NUVOLO-640036 format. One record per residue (C-alpha): x, y, z. Coordinates in Angstrom, 3 decimals. Example, Ala and Ser with C-alpha at 12.3 -4.5 7.8 and 13.67 -1.06 7.14 Angstrom:
<pts>
px py pz
12.300 -4.500 7.800
13.670 -1.060 7.140
</pts>
This chain:
<pts>
px py pz
-9.712 12.804 -20.828
-11.339 9.318 -21.326
-13.670 7.625 -18.803
-11.176 4.654 -18.630
-8.252 7.236 -17.319
-10.746 8.972 -15.168
-11.912 5.936 -13.252
-8.334 4.774 -12.617
-7.285 8.329 -11.398
-10.028 8.272 -9.150
-9.433 4.958 -7.809
-5.871 5.574 -7.284
-6.529 8.610 -5.520
-8.925 7.090 -3.212
-6.078 4.398 -2.564
-3.099 6.611 -2.086
-5.082 8.554 0.758
-6.814 5.282 2.502
-3.229 3.958 2.716
-2.389 6.712 5.099
-4.887 5.403 7.594
-3.023 2.437 8.096
0.786 3.619 7.502
0.310 6.441 10.283
0.318 3.945 13.051
3.496 2.322 12.034
5.052 5.775 11.338
4.162 7.493 14.576
4.059 4.776 16.990
5.744 1.232 17.443
4.981 -1.483 14.681
2.785 -3.147 17.549
0.493 -0.511 17.316
-0.403 -1.630 13.832
-1.496 -4.813 14.587
-2.906 -4.529 18.223
-5.246 -2.133 20.137
-3.885 -2.910 23.427
-0.208 -1.924 22.411
0.743 0.184 25.371
-0.860 0.971 28.652
-3.221 3.890 29.199
-5.113 3.814 25.650
-8.239 5.395 25.127
-11.551 3.241 25.410
-11.948 4.268 21.698
-8.764 2.101 20.840
-10.224 -1.285 20.288
-13.580 -0.161 18.533
-11.613 1.914 16.440
-9.044 -1.149 15.817
-12.100 -3.197 14.629
-13.258 -0.511 12.131
-9.829 0.115 10.664
-9.262 -3.548 10.341
-12.607 -4.069 8.236
-12.356 -0.992 6.263
-8.900 0.024 5.716
-6.499 -2.855 6.359
-5.483 -4.258 2.997
-8.498 -2.744 1.253
-6.295 0.285 -0.203
-3.164 -1.510 -0.653
-5.045 -4.202 -2.534
-6.657 -1.206 -4.799
-3.032 0.250 -5.149
-1.682 -3.160 -5.796
-4.013 -4.070 -8.586
-3.581 -0.490 -10.393
0.133 -0.808 -10.531
-0.374 -3.914 -12.665
-2.895 -2.244 -14.896
-0.383 0.577 -15.170
2.236 -1.746 -16.114
0.052 -3.307 -18.801
-1.430 0.135 -19.964
2.499 1.304 -20.630
3.390 -1.926 -22.061
0.562 -1.668 -24.690
1.024 1.742 -25.575
4.968 1.252 -26.020
4.039 -1.730 -28.283
1.457 0.186 -30.384
4.330 2.970 -31.018
6.750 0.465 -32.033
9.001 1.007 -28.823
11.209 -1.347 -26.859
8.182 -1.990 -24.176
9.802 -4.438 -21.949
13.224 -2.006 -21.783
11.197 0.798 -21.055
9.481 -1.077 -18.380
12.708 -2.445 -16.668
14.485 1.347 -16.804
11.187 2.269 -14.660
11.221 -0.544 -12.318
14.998 -0.248 -11.821
14.467 3.505 -10.941
11.234 2.756 -8.583
13.569 0.229 -6.762
16.078 2.888 -6.207
13.422 5.544 -4.922
12.071 2.705 -2.402
15.364 1.806 -1.162
15.996 5.211 -0.173
12.216 5.559 1.006
12.814 2.508 3.319
16.360 2.938 4.538
15.862 6.845 5.221
12.158 7.658 5.923
9.768 4.899 6.352
10.533 0.973 6.966
7.128 0.107 5.810
7.789 1.154 2.383
5.913 -0.608 -0.712
8.011 0.683 -3.665
10.704 -1.947 -3.341
7.932 -4.439 -3.269
6.480 -3.484 -6.276
9.492 -2.984 -8.467
10.337 -6.598 -7.721
6.719 -7.918 -8.365
6.938 -5.525 -11.458
10.152 -7.334 -12.786
8.105 -10.748 -12.725
5.123 -9.220 -14.067
6.856 -8.172 -17.231
7.441 -11.254 -18.120
3.699 -12.179 -18.070
2.083 -9.427 -19.585
1.748 -10.986 -22.899
0.512 -13.948 -21.523
-3.185 -15.394 -22.049
-5.781 -14.490 -19.781
-6.229 -17.931 -18.898
-2.584 -18.093 -18.025
-2.256 -15.018 -15.762
-5.583 -16.092 -13.972
-4.113 -19.590 -13.089
-0.710 -17.984 -11.878
-2.665 -15.500 -10.130
-4.604 -17.962 -8.078
-1.445 -20.225 -7.694
0.633 -17.064 -6.382
-2.163 -16.448 -3.802
-2.296 -19.792 -2.496
1.693 -20.023 -2.174
1.365 -16.691 0.119
-1.293 -17.822 2.078
0.124 -21.166 2.605
3.571 -19.535 3.708
1.762 -17.269 6.349
-0.468 -20.166 7.610
2.702 -22.051 8.213
4.147 -18.802 10.050
0.856 -18.654 12.061
0.790 -22.339 13.320
4.478 -21.848 14.350
3.606 -18.683 16.364
0.578 -20.759 18.017
1.906 -24.256 18.639
5.376 -23.339 19.328
4.712 -20.094 21.370
7.843 -18.545 19.590
7.716 -15.014 19.663
8.357 -12.411 16.790
8.778 -9.730 18.674
10.941 -8.835 21.555
8.737 -7.114 24.020
5.221 -8.543 25.270
2.334 -6.198 25.098
1.090 -4.159 26.305
4.531 -2.113 25.994
5.498 -0.551 29.431
6.188 3.106 29.727
9.780 2.162 30.409
10.019 -0.003 27.052
7.966 2.808 24.935
10.528 5.409 26.398
13.311 3.326 25.031
11.621 2.901 21.693
10.960 6.429 21.540
14.371 7.426 22.103
15.459 5.158 19.553
13.329 6.113 16.875
13.700 9.898 17.520
17.545 10.560 17.977
20.359 10.081 15.463
22.262 7.715 14.804
20.257 5.417 16.707
17.207 5.800 14.474
19.618 5.525 11.385
20.872 2.346 12.521
17.437 0.915 13.767
15.904 1.897 10.352
18.700 -0.059 8.250
18.226 -2.980 10.542
14.455 -3.430 10.362
14.183 -2.587 6.732
16.845 -4.958 5.796
15.027 -7.493 7.635
11.874 -6.596 5.790
13.730 -6.870 2.653
14.600 -10.574 3.410
11.016 -11.353 4.102
9.691 -9.928 0.644
10.268 -13.230 -1.369
8.668 -15.450 1.394
5.246 -14.066 0.982
4.985 -10.497 -0.205
6.310 -11.062 -3.802
3.644 -14.010 -4.143
0.677 -12.060 -2.899
1.223 -8.594 -4.657
2.230 -10.146 -8.063
-1.031 -11.832 -7.601
-3.111 -8.664 -7.202
-1.109 -7.044 -10.157
-2.477 -10.033 -12.271
-5.766 -9.413 -11.050
-5.877 -5.752 -11.960
-4.732 -6.535 -15.300
-7.528 -9.351 -16.000
-10.271 -6.969 -14.485
-8.918 -4.392 -16.773
-9.075 -6.426 -19.918
-12.548 -7.303 -19.023
-13.866 -3.763 -18.630
-14.261 -3.786 -14.881
-12.752 -0.539 -14.216
-14.858 1.458 -17.031
-18.010 -0.224 -17.199
-20.850 0.248 -14.291
-22.538 -3.069 -15.241
-19.453 -4.790 -13.074
-21.487 -3.379 -10.151
-23.452 -6.244 -9.032
-20.673 -8.897 -8.841
-18.586 -5.990 -7.370
-20.969 -5.411 -4.513
-21.186 -9.462 -3.820
-17.179 -9.109 -3.684
-17.610 -6.342 -0.997
-20.089 -8.173 1.145
-17.515 -11.203 0.737
-14.512 -9.090 2.187
-16.684 -7.818 4.791
-17.613 -11.416 5.910
-14.317 -12.641 5.604
-12.672 -9.720 7.399
-15.314 -10.262 10.447
-14.048 -14.038 10.498
-10.308 -12.995 10.899
-11.405 -10.273 13.518
-13.360 -13.034 15.546
-10.117 -15.043 15.340
-7.933 -12.426 16.689
-10.216 -11.660 19.446
-10.696 -15.111 20.549
-6.743 -15.708 20.198
-6.046 -12.592 22.099
-5.631 -8.898 21.028
-2.454 -8.713 22.735
-1.176 -11.735 20.857
1.316 -11.833 18.006
-1.468 -13.673 16.215
-2.702 -10.363 15.216
0.607 -9.880 13.193
0.603 -13.261 12.031
-2.998 -13.002 10.764
-2.367 -9.909 8.558
-1.805 -12.057 5.626
-5.503 -13.593 6.104
-7.008 -10.256 5.826
-5.364 -9.451 2.845
-7.656 -12.151 1.133
-10.609 -10.400 2.812
-8.899 -6.808 1.733
-8.858 -8.212 -2.014
-12.385 -9.046 -2.077
-13.486 -5.329 -0.623
-10.991 -3.530 -2.877
-12.890 -5.108 -5.785
-16.088 -3.826 -4.269
-14.703 -0.554 -3.554
-13.287 -0.101 -6.924
-16.803 -1.212 -8.231
-18.372 1.624 -6.164
-15.839 4.270 -7.453
-16.300 3.527 -11.032
-20.140 4.634 -10.601
-18.965 8.192 -9.824
-16.001 8.436 -11.926
-17.646 10.907 -14.387
-19.779 12.835 -11.623
-19.192 16.632 -11.884
-18.296 16.678 -8.027
-15.633 18.913 -6.351
-14.607 15.903 -4.486
-14.436 13.576 -7.304
-12.211 16.351 -8.966
-9.845 16.565 -6.172
-9.470 12.885 -5.638
-8.691 12.423 -9.442
-6.062 14.968 -8.952
-4.581 13.070 -6.089
-4.387 9.932 -8.312
-2.502 11.821 -11.001
0.205 12.317 -8.510
0.010 9.408 -6.220
3.625 8.898 -6.290
4.559 12.093 -4.842
1.780 12.019 -2.123
3.020 8.533 -1.209
6.365 9.667 -0.300
5.173 13.005 1.046
3.158 11.329 3.640
6.176 9.385 5.069
8.286 12.676 4.697
5.569 14.962 6.841
5.029 12.410 9.416
8.867 11.825 9.654
9.112 15.415 10.034
6.432 16.036 12.718
7.145 13.108 14.907
11.270 13.027 14.615
12.153 16.515 14.282
9.389 18.825 15.427
7.277 16.912 18.056
9.623 13.778 19.235
7.964 13.578 22.450
4.599 12.676 20.835
6.254 9.591 18.967
4.396 6.537 20.710
2.221 8.714 22.635
-0.786 8.944 20.658
-3.527 6.480 20.166
-5.669 5.540 17.473
-8.429 8.349 17.879
-5.558 10.914 17.552
-3.565 9.184 14.908
-6.465 8.601 12.606
-7.687 12.337 13.277
-4.128 13.279 11.941
-4.484 10.925 9.011
-7.619 12.833 8.222
-6.388 16.443 8.386
-3.440 15.079 6.071
-5.618 13.866 3.456
-7.503 17.299 3.274
-3.736 18.916 2.801
-2.741 16.122 0.466
-6.084 16.922 -1.583
-5.469 20.532 -1.437
-1.837 20.251 -2.620
-2.601 17.944 -5.381
-5.103 20.200 -6.770
-3.098 23.161 -6.773
0.103 21.448 -8.260
-1.362 19.596 -11.097
-3.360 22.869 -12.039
-0.242 24.642 -11.814
2.262 22.168 -13.067
0.164 19.393 -14.882
2.281 16.711 -13.253
3.735 15.620 -9.688
7.242 16.356 -9.133
8.416 13.063 -8.351
6.378 11.547 -11.547
8.064 14.022 -13.527
11.603 13.186 -12.077
10.916 9.269 -12.440
9.834 9.826 -15.990
12.804 11.802 -16.775
15.175 9.500 -15.285
13.676 6.172 -16.644
13.406 7.503 -20.321
16.144 9.964 -20.511
18.946 7.263 -22.350
15.965 6.428 -24.675
15.090 10.098 -25.556
19.116 10.052 -26.044
19.324 7.516 -28.498
16.293 8.819 -30.578
18.064 12.084 -30.809
21.456 10.442 -32.241
19.246 8.508 -34.908
19.517 10.110 -38.377
</pts>
């Protein structure tokens, strides 16, 4: 296996595990827990420092890494298909259509914070840009980033100046409100109805800002790949500079959140600002991981295995947390704070590393990766078999 593949697998493995440290808050508690450390009464004294630590180290960082690598993956598949004389765009569109279906099922049935639908929609746009020049891709990436930020800044101004709430309940959530939420999200058919409603609203919001920002990240990932960033350690100096800039910008966002009030919905509205900080930090994280991609270390090897079945692990995270907090221990939904949930995310990460290592060594490819590939390419195989 080449160094290029090793580095991408390692980065993808770290990214898919890091995403859980943010998502678990929205999976096992009300959405308010995701953006505020004072989301309910009676929280631990560790809640606020962990919120700041989580925001600076995890928020938007690993999602940005995953988005950039999704773009890189599409580009590599596109180039590979062209080299083999295959219908590159048709094959990518088939993969994206099936990814869209997986995402819709995931979002409507398991986790409203699904990213697969967003990635598939961004992918449909990206396919048209894969053959563009580096200059055009860079210009479009900057334009898309600016559009996404301007839209969210307008939303922040609306929330701040007009005082129009985006959520129904003020923070901290009272015990009565939390009990109602718990009943809603752990019983049927109430949960199914709430899931369909909330995810449907998220789908309507995606074209507003999400598609702009994530398509930009994918283009940036492609440009970095073309310039050898993911395979050459010489990119480390400006990778570290990017990491420092990401922390500085993230610190400014956190200061703004504190000044506006940690119980304010401005925490939610400012998530887009943190995405810019997350992009710079993600580039820095990738630069550090490229340094160790070829190290013969057991942890590096395990993380690479996780990266090779990131799709399976992503859906698996939602499934495991869903089973825990909806079927097995519904009384714990909304009752655990950041110390407990982040500890659970760490334990699940260890479990995922073990599972990925076992599965890849035994079967070579993740079960959902194999299914996705089969569904996406079966019609092309059928056509090839029919040709004389």
